[in-house]
N, C-alpha and C positions, 0 to 999 in steps of 0.2 A: 300470891306467889305459892307454885306447889313444890313439892319436895324435891323434884330434880332440878327446877330453877334455884330453890334456897341454896343447895347444896352448890351448885354453880358459883352462886354469888359468895358464898362462904368460901370457896377456893380462891376467887379473884382477890379477895382480901387476906388470904392467909399466905405468909411469909416462908420460904424455905431457909434453913441456915444456910451458910456460905457452902459447907463442903457437904451438903445432903447426900451427893451422889456417891462419895465414898463410904458414908455410913451404910448407904443401901447395899453397896458391894460388898462391906464385910459381913452384912447380915445375911446374905446370899451365901457367901463362903463358909461361914459358921453352921449355918443350916445344913448344907450339903455336906460338911464334913462330919457334922454329928447325925446324920441319917443315912449317909450312901458311903461311909467309909468302905463298906463291903464291896461296893462295885467301881471303887477308883484304881485305876493303874498306878504305878510308880511316880508317872510324871504329873499327874493330876493330884496324888498325894502331896506331893513335894510343891505343889504350886503356892499352897499357902504360906509354907515356911519361906520361899524365896520372896515373895511378895511383902511378907511381913520384914524382911531385911532391907528393901528398898527405904529410901527416907519418904517423909510424909507427903511432901511436893510431888515426888516421883509416882508414887501411889496414886495421888490423885488425876495426874496426866494420865497414867495409863487406865484408870477408870473412864475419864474422858474420852479414851480413843474407844473404849468397849460401848461406849455410849453413841459412837459416831456410827452414821449408815455406812456401812461397807468395812473391809479392814485395810484398806490403801489409804494413804494421805499425804500430803504434800508438806515436807518439813516447813517450808517457808509460810505455811498459812496457818500454824497452830499459834492462837493468840488466847491464852486464858489470863485475864488481869489478875485473878486472886493467887496466881502461882508466880508471878512474876516471870523473868526471863526463862524460855523454855529449851533454850540450847543445853544448858549442862543437865537438865533433867533428862533430855532425850538421850545425851551420853550416858547417862547413869542406867536408862532402860536398855540402850543396847549392851552396854557391857554386861547385864545382868540378863540375856535373852529374852528379855520383854519386848524388843524390837527385831525385826528381821529386813532383809532386802526382797523384794518380788523376785521370782522365779516363773519360770515358762508356765508352771501351773496356774500362775495368776495373769496370763496374758488376756484373757477376756475381760477379767475385772479391769486390768489397767485399759483395756480399749473403751471400756464404759467409764471409767475415771476421767479420760483426757478429754479435751476439747477437739473438735472435728478439725481444726487448723492444726493443732499439733500432731494430728493423724496423718492428716494430707502432707504436711512439711516432711513426716518421717517415712512415708510411701511414696511419694512423688518420684524422687530421684532414680527409683528402681523400676519405674513404670512410664517409659517416655511415650508422650501423648494421652495419657490418663486424666479425664475430665475430673476437674477440680470443684465444679459446681453442684456434686452431690450432697443431699443430706447426709446427716452423720450416719441414720440407719441405712442409707444405701452403700456409704463408706464403709460401714462397717461388715456390712454382707459380703462387698466387693472384695476386702482384704482378707476374710476367714475363708474365702472359696477359692482364694489365688495364692494364699502364701501360708506355708506350714508354720505351727505354731513358735518351733525353733529359731527359724528365719526372722518371724515378726517379732519375737522377742528382742532380737539383736537389734532392730531397726528404731524399736521405741525407745525415745527419752525416758529413762528412768533414772537420772540425777536428781536427787532430793526427793524421790518416792520412797516411802518409807511403808513396812507392813507391820501390823500389829503381831507380835510375838505371842506365842502360846494360844492363838486363838482358838485352836480345836479343844484345848483344854476347858477354856471357859464356854465355849459354846456347849460342850458336854455337860458341864456344870449346870448352865442355864436350862439346859435341858432336863435335867435332874430333877431340879427344882420346880419348874413350870410345867412340865410334861409335855412340852412342845418347842418348836424351834422359835428361840426369843430372841431378838436382837437387842441388847441393851436392858435397862432397868426401869424403863417409863412405867411401868405397873407399880412400883414401890414409889414413885414420885405422885402418880397419881391419887396414891393410897393417902399419903401425908397430906394432899391438897383436899381430901375427903370427897374425891370422886370416884374412888372404888374402895368397895367394903373388905377388909382382911380381918382374919383372926389372928389373936396374939401368937407371935411366933413361940414362944415360952408352951405352948400347950403340948399335948402330946401328939404325935404325928407318926405315921408309919411309913416305911420307904415304898414307894411306887413299885421297885423292882427288887425280886429276893434275891439274885445274884446277877455278877457281872454280864453274862450270856444275854439275858433278858434286856438288860438296860441297853447293851451294844446294839442287838438287834431292832430294837424300837427306835433307837436313834438313826440307824441305818436307814429306814424308812422314811421316817420325820424330817432327815435332812435332804433325801430325794424328794421328796413332795414339797419341800420350801423351796429348792432349788427350780423345781418346773412352775411353781406357782410364781415365780420372780420371772422366768424367763421360759417359755414354751418352745422357744428355738433347740432348748437342750432334750426335747422328748427323744429324738433318735438315738442320741447317744446313751440316754438311761436305759431305752428299751434293748441295747445292745447288751448291757449288763443284766439281762433278765435271767439267765441260767446261774448267777452268782447270787440271786436273791435269798436269803435266809429261809428257812421254814418255821416260823416263830411258833411256839408253844404258849406264850402270854398272850392275854386278852389285849393288851395295849398293843404290842407289836403286831398281833393279826388285825386289829382294826386299822392300824395306819398302813399295813401292806394293803387292805382292801380298799382304802380310800385313794393310794398311790395307783393301785391297778387300774381303778375305776377314771381317774382323771388323766393318767398317762394313755390309755386307751382311746379317750375321747379327743386327746390331742392327736392321735395318729389314724384317726380314721380315715384320712385321705388314703392309707394304704390299710385297705380292710384286713388284709392278712396278719401284717405287723399287729395290728389294734386286738385281732381275736387272740394272737398269741399273748399279749400281754393280760387281756380279761380274762384269761383262763386262769392266770395266777390269783385271782381274787375269788372270795367266797361270798359277797354280799349278794343280796338279790339283784342290784344296778348293775354288777359285773355279770351274772348269769342272764338278764334279759340281753345285755349287747350280745353275749356269744350267741344266744338264740336268733338275733336278729341278723348278726353278720354271716352266719352259718347259712340262714335262708337266701341271703343277698348274694352269696357266693356259689349258690348250687348247690350246696353240700347240705340236700335236702334230708337225707337219712341219717345224718349225723344229728342234726338239729332235732329230728324226731326222738331219737335215742336221748338226747341230752334233756327234752322236755319232759320224757317219760320218767327219768331220773329224778327230775326236780319234782315231778308231782309224786312219785312213789316214796321218794326220801327227801323232801324238802328241809332245806337248811332252816327256814323259818315260814311263819304264816304269810309273810309277803312274797316268798320265792314261790310258795303251793299256789297263791292266787294268780299270779301273773304267768306261771306256768300252764296252770288250767286254762285259762284265758286264751293265751297264746296257742296252745295246743286245738282247742276248741275252732278257732278261726282258722289255723293253717291246715289242718288235718282233719275237721270235722265238719267243714263248709259252714261254719256260722260265719255272717256277713259283716256283724258288728261287734265291737269290744264290749265288756261287761260294762265299762265305765259309761259308754255311750249308750247302752241298755238302760242303766240304772236313770241318765238324766231323761231320756225319750219317756220312760215311764213313770217319771215325777209328776205329783199333783202340782198345779199351778193357783197361786193366790195373787189377787190384786192389790197393788200397793199405789197409792199417789206418788206421782215421781218427783215431788219435792222431797222425798224421804231417799233419793238414789245415794245419798251419802253415807247411809246408815242402815242398809237394808235388813241388817239382824235383828237390830233394833226396833224398826217397822214392823217385822214379821212378827215379834215378841207380843207388841201391843195389837197386831191384828188377832193373834190367839187369846190375850186376853180379852178382848172386845167380844169374843164368842164365848165367855165364861169359862174358859180353861186357864191354869196357872202357866205362865211362860217364865222361863229363866234363860238369861245368856250366860251358858256355860263354857261352850268351847272346851279347851284342855284343863282349864282350871279346877273342874268341879271334880274330876277324878285324881288330878294332882293333890288337891286341898286334902281329900279324903283319904288318900294314900299316906300322905305325909302326916295328917293328925291321929290316923289309927296308928302307925308305927313310930310315933314321934320318938319315944325312948330308944328305940332301937336305931333310929336314924341320927339322932342329936345328941344323946345323952351318952356319957362314959366311955369306956374303950370301943364299943359297938361305934360310937359315931366318929372315928379318926380318919382323917384326911391326911393327904399327900403332903399339901404345903399351905401357908395361910390363904392364898389366892384362891384356892378351890371351895367351890360351896356346895359340893355333894361329898358325901362319905364315902371312902375308896371301895367299901362292900357294894355301891350302886353302881360306879364308873367301872368296874371289874366282873359284873355278873356274878357275884358271890352273894348278894343277900340273901336269897333262896335258901341256900345249903347252909350258910354259916347260921341262921336264924330259924331253922325249919321249925324246932318245938315252939318257939316264942310266936312263930307267925301261924300255927296252927292253934295255939291257944287263943290268940288274938281274933282269930276268923271264927272263934266259937262266939265271941260277942255279936256277931252277925245274926245269930238266931234270935237274940233278945233286943227288939229295936229299943226298948226304954234305957236298958243299961248301954247300948251303942252310944244313944244321943248324950248321955250322961258322960260319957267317956270322952265324947267329942267336944262337948261343952267344957268340961274341966281342962283338957289341954288347951283349948282356946282361950280361956280366961289366963291360964297360968302363963302361957306364952306368945299371948297377943303382941304382936310387933317385933318378935325375936327374927331376926335375918336369918333367912335359910336358903338353900338354892333350888328347893321344889315349887313352892307356890308363893303368892303375894297376899298380904293379910288386906282384907276388906271389911268395910265396918258390918255389913251384913253377912259374913262369911259363912254362917250357918245356915241361911234360907234354904237355899236350893240343896245342901247335903240333908238337912232335915226331911224335905219333902222327898228326895229320892229313899233315905232310910225308911219312911213310913208307907212308900209304894211299891218298893222294889222287892222281889224274892230274895232271900240270904244267898241261895245259891248263886243267883247271878251276877250279886256284887261280889262274892268270892272268885267268880270265874275272871272278871274283869281285873280285880285287884292282884290274882295270881299273875298275870301279865306284868304289871309292874313290879313284883316282887322277883321275876324271873330274868327280866330285861328291861331295866327301867328307861334307860337311854333309847330303846327302840320304842318303848309303849308310850312315852310321853306327849306325843303329838298327834294330832290328825283326828281329832275328837268331834260330833257334829255341834253347830254353834248353838242350839237352844236343845233345854229339857221342857217339854211339855208333859204336864199333868191334866189327863182328861179322865172321863168316865172309866176307861179301860186300864188306868194306870200310867205307867212312865213310857214316854216316847222319845225319842231322839231325832232332832231334824236338823240336816245340813240346808242350808239355805243357799240357793244359786241364783244370779240374776242371768239376762240374755248374755251370752257371750262368755260366763265363766265355765272353767274347766272343773271336773270333779279329779281332783288329784288321787293318784293310787292310795297313798296311805291313807287320804278319807274314805277311799272304798274298803280299804282294808279295816278302818276302825267301824264302818257300818255292819260289816260282814261279822268281825268278832262279836259286835254288842248283840246282833241277832243269834249268834251262836250262843251268847250267855243268856238268851231268853228275852231280850228286849227289843221291842218295835224301834225300828230304825230306818229313817226315809229321808229322801232329798224331795225338797220342796222349790219347785222354780216361782220366782217372782215376776210377774208380769206388770209393768208401769203403766197407770192410767192416771187419766185425771179425773179425781173422785169429788163430785160435786158435794158430799156429804164431810168432806176433810175440813176442820176447822181451820183457819189461817187467824192468828193475832197479828195485827198490823202496827207496829210500836214506833214511837218517835220518843226521844229522851232530849231532855236542855240540861245543860252541864255547866260545870265552874271553868272546864277547860277542854283541851283534846286530848288528852292521856287517863284511861281509865285506872291504872294503877297509883296515879297523883291527884286526880281530879274527882269530884264526886257529882250525884244526880242531883239536880233541882227540881227537874218536872218530868211525869211519865204520862203520855198520853197513848192510848191504845183502843183498837176496834177489832172486835171479833168478826169476822166473815165467813160465813157459810152459805153454800148454794148461791154465791154470787149477791148476797145481802147482808148489810151490816146487823147483827143481830142484839150486839151488847159493846156498851163502851166502859172504858177505865180511866180516870182522870185524877191527878193529884198532883199538888206542889210538893216538895220535898225538903225539910231542912238539910243541907250538905254539911252540916258541922265543920265548916270552913268558909273562909270568905269569898265572895262572888267578885273577880275583877269587873271594872268599870267597864273594859270595852266587852264584857259579855253581857253585862245589864243594857248596854247601847244594843247589842245585836237581838236579845229576846225580850227587852222589856221588864225581866224578872228582878227585881230589887232585893236588896237584904231585907228590908222591913216585909217583903210578901212572904218571905219563908221563914220570918223569926218563929211564928208559933204553929209552922206547919209540922207535920209528922217527920221523924225521921223514917229511914227505910225500912229499919226492922219492925217499926209499927204496920206497915203495910205489906211486909214481904209475904205473909201467909195468903192473904186476898189476893195478889198478884199472881202468887205461885199456882193458885186455883183457877184464877183467869186464863192462866197459859197452858193449863193440863191439857195434853193431848191434841194440841195445836201445833201449828208451823210458824216459826217466828217469822217474820217479814218486815223489812225497813227500806228505808231508800238509803244505799250505803250500808249495809245490814252489819257489816264487821263493827261500825263505830257502836252502835246502839247494843249489839249483842255483847260486845266487850264490856260496855259499861254496866249492863244489868248483870252479866255475869260476874264482875268483881264485887258488885253488892251483894250477891247472895254467898259468894265465897267469903265475904268479910265476916258474913255470919256463920261460918263453917257448913254452909248447904253446898251440894254441887249443882252445876248448873250446864245441862246439856240439851240441847233442841235442835230438830232439823231446821234449816233456816233457808229464806230465799230473799235474794235482793233485787227490789224493784229495779234499781239503776242499772245493775248488770244484765237483767233481763230485757229491760226496756232497749239497751244496747244491740242484745243479739236479734231481738223480735221485731223490733222498729227502727232499723238503722236509717242512717241519712240524716239526724239532727246535729246541729253544731254544738249544742250543750245538751246534757243530760243531767243538769240540776233539777230539783223538784221543782223550783220555781218557773224554768223554761219548759219543762215538760207541761205542766199544768196549764200554763199559757198556750200551749200548742194544741193542747187538746181540750180546752174550754173547762178546766176543773176548778171550782173556787178554790182560792186559796187567801181566805180574808186576813188570817193572822197568821202570817209566815213566821216561823220561828217559835212559835207556841207548840207545845207537844201535841195535843189533841187535833188542831187542824190541819198540822202537818201529817199525823198518823192517818185522819179521814182522806186527804188528798192522795197518799200514797195508796191508801186500800182503792181508789178509783182507778189507780195505775195498774194495781193487781188484777182488776176486772178485765183492762185489757189486756194484760199479760197471759191470763187463762183464756180468753178466746184464742190467741195464737196458739197455746198451748193444746188445747181443746182440738185444733184442726190438725194437730202432728202426733198426737198419742190417741191410745185406745180407750174411749169412753166406758166406764160401768154400765154394764147391761144387764148380767144373771148373776144370781150366785155361783161361787167357785163350787168345784166337786165335793160332794158329800164327805169323801174320804179325808180331805184335808182339813177340814173342820171338825174332825171326829173328836 
């Protein structure tokens, strides 16, 4: 059972107290009042006092309403057994203005809240001959198109429909706490169930917003973004208010504005001029790209040229500079292909056996290793881990590591791009460590030992976490490391993704490699990272994988006999395996195993393996190392492979050893390549293809039979795939 499965299992067994939701709401209110009193208006400051004056059951009912989806509810449907009769509690909430009646401004929510039948009954008397067979979506479109909101509100039955009072106050306070539009308190519940990690609310936190204006501006954009995500039909209405958009100073509000501009623009691209106007409100590279493309598509060529030149001369980011240079060269420099296409077309190609197609990066790493190079699968983890360990104290210790709320994983200095300026002197001092490789490795080791397993929002701890970092430190120039790490210091949120899949150490030093297979696209952020790494002095390339059938590829065909059908409850009693290379069985592995549990009689009848036969047999731990060596570098093959793979995987994991291999199923492959058989059981296929099966349900016999099926499968695969003919380019293997 892995860590995530363990946490989920613990959550299922954990019980929450009866009024857990009330405690969560009070925790949120207390936190907001303690850290955000300076941004609350009079109504929001009074909310806590007014809420405290309610009876405990009324408070609980109100929190129940907060946690419901939407702000409307039917009075008759509120049933919470732990609160008893809800009618007097609703009256109490009503008297204290914690309930309200829906008005014209809630007409769209009322339409979504009501059934199609109720809407039809309300509208039909006013439209003679109206079709009543329309689906609800069609009905909603019809009434919104033909009936003004005020008229429609008068027609709709609102008796017994109530509105959560002071919802705007609650929504704003939830936004202050979470930094996003959050309906309800589900995060608290998931924390208590152990499904979400959170810090102690009593720790030191800093306010997300220095003043009310910044908070209100950020809330403005966040609320509209949430409305758009819930209903793209609101796009035109949201765009109509574009002249009223604030011009934020804070990083949080500016980021939300850019996100809203992009998503709203995408929703409006049926009207390119409306979309263009929206995109121009954003300052992100994504918005700039859409502005350029829409200017070109609407014939505004000169405006597009000027905009591109501005992006090239004064780019807001490396991403914007890259896309602008690329588009300018293609649209005005007569360059026919994009930089992304050029990098893919110029990439080296390596040949890998098609059975590795489920994990091309792992297979490519093995390819480089087989040629005497060191290869590490790193992607984003290498740089994020190096950044996190190098600056651990600045990121996670003391006042420098303050966050905005217990649920935030990153220190606020990173999320708001203040890290480089707030810690300029400390960063410069830490960068001097890069000049002394031994001192740098001692620092990384010291932090890893002291903090191993500590939850953080930057990287995940791994058992061999220092291997790739030490290889990088040993081979990379200090200046190159400094340049990449500076990107993280200046804008961590933008710099954390898109790095190449592999780091390869060869005779020329460090090389970063992005692996792509046929049909894969090189994303812009991946191209950006390749260019940034090159600018820092690293070799960084794209390598294409060509899937082939390699006769030199070892296959190990495995069969296991077990005490039952579930790998997490039952154990292996026998392993049989044969190694196949170039169409021939070159080695065999067979052993009985003591399963350390009983063997059911029905299993003995099926396999012939009795408790007496395994009483003196080795346990799996005795043969694990030998079997791992037998499997090393091979493709795991079995008939109904998931069964055998799952059991072997469980046996290794019981010993604390990871188990992951490429795998091939002879049953599934025979179905695909040799269709038409009534049954694809091992016995029936052996009969159909005259394959010996003298001791069916004994592991080695079944493994040898499945190996014969593998040969049939590879014959068909050879017809469809490229055979290995000659070595790949010298550059790829350098």
